[in-house]
N, C-alpha and C positions, 0 to 999 in steps of 0.2 A: 386481432393479432397486431402486435407492435412491429414496426418495421425492423427492429433489431432481431426479432425472432426468425427472420428469413435466413439469417446467417448461421453457420454451424456453431455448435456449442463452444468449441475451442476459441473462436473469434469473440463470442459473447463473453466468455470468461476472461479473455485477455483485455477486452474493453472495460469490463467491470473492475479489474485490477488496476488498469491504467487510470480510471476515474478516481479510485481511492487514493492512489499515490500522487495524484495531480495537484493536491493541495499542500502548500508549504507547511501548514500547521501539522498535518498528519505525518509528513516527512520528518518534521522536527521531533514529534513524539517518538517515532520509530528510532531516530538517531539517538535521542535521549535514553531510551530503554537499552539500546545497544551499547552506549558508552558507559552506562552504570554497571554493566556486566552482572546484574542481579535483578531479581524481581523488585519492583517498586511498591512499597507499601505507603499509602498516604496520598497526598494531593499532588498530582503531576502539574497542576496549574500553577503551583508556586514557582516552577521553573520556566513557565511560558508567559509571553507578554499578552495573554488573552484571559478573558474572564473564565471562571470555573464552568459556567454553563456552556460556553463555546468549546472549551477543552473536552467536556463531557460528551458533547455531540460528536467531536472528532474521534474520541475513544470508542464510541458506539460504532461508528463507521468501520474502524479498524477491527473491532471485535466481530462485527457482522461478516467481514471478509475472512475472519479467522486468522488474521495476522498477529493478533495479540489475544491473550486470555486475561480475564479479570476474575479473580477468585475472592469472594467475600470473606473477610477475617474480622469478625466483630463489626466495628463501625467503619473499618477501612477496607479498601479493595487492593489486593496485590496484583499488579500488572506485570505480565511477562510476554516476551516475544514468543511466537509459535514458529520455531525454527523449521519444522517440517513443511508447513504451509508456505513460508517465505521461500524456502528452497524450491518447492514445486512451482510457485508462481514465477520465480526468476528463471527457472529452466524453460518454462513455457515462453516467457518474454524473449530469452536468448534464442530459442529455436525459431521464433517468428522473425526476429530481426536478423538472424543469420541468413535466412532466405532473402531478405531485402538487401542486405549488405553484399551478398554474393550474386545478385542478379546481373545478368549480362547486358546491362543497359548503359549506353553511352549518351550522356547529356551534352548537347552541342550549344546550349545557350551560355551567355556570358555570366549569368547569375549562379550557374551550377558548378563553376570551376573550383 
């Protein structure tokens, strides 16, 4: 058993989502797909300062989390944001951090002000 498995599935899901969005390249891909306001056909790596191989690895991570979909169209792949999954993950993130933000804890140290 891995140590993370002792935590409830909601915390495990939240941690997995946080790990995926913790890399600036994956955030840049999500941002790029959102800004284009359409599915992208072709090579996303043309718009990234990374190699095609590296971009492909990040796309796989995003697909595995179901944040994007990649549909094969001939020799190209059309990439789209998965709005439903993104909304679900953000709702989960917001609910968790709402509890943290609203905690009745008063920090008395100089660094917490």
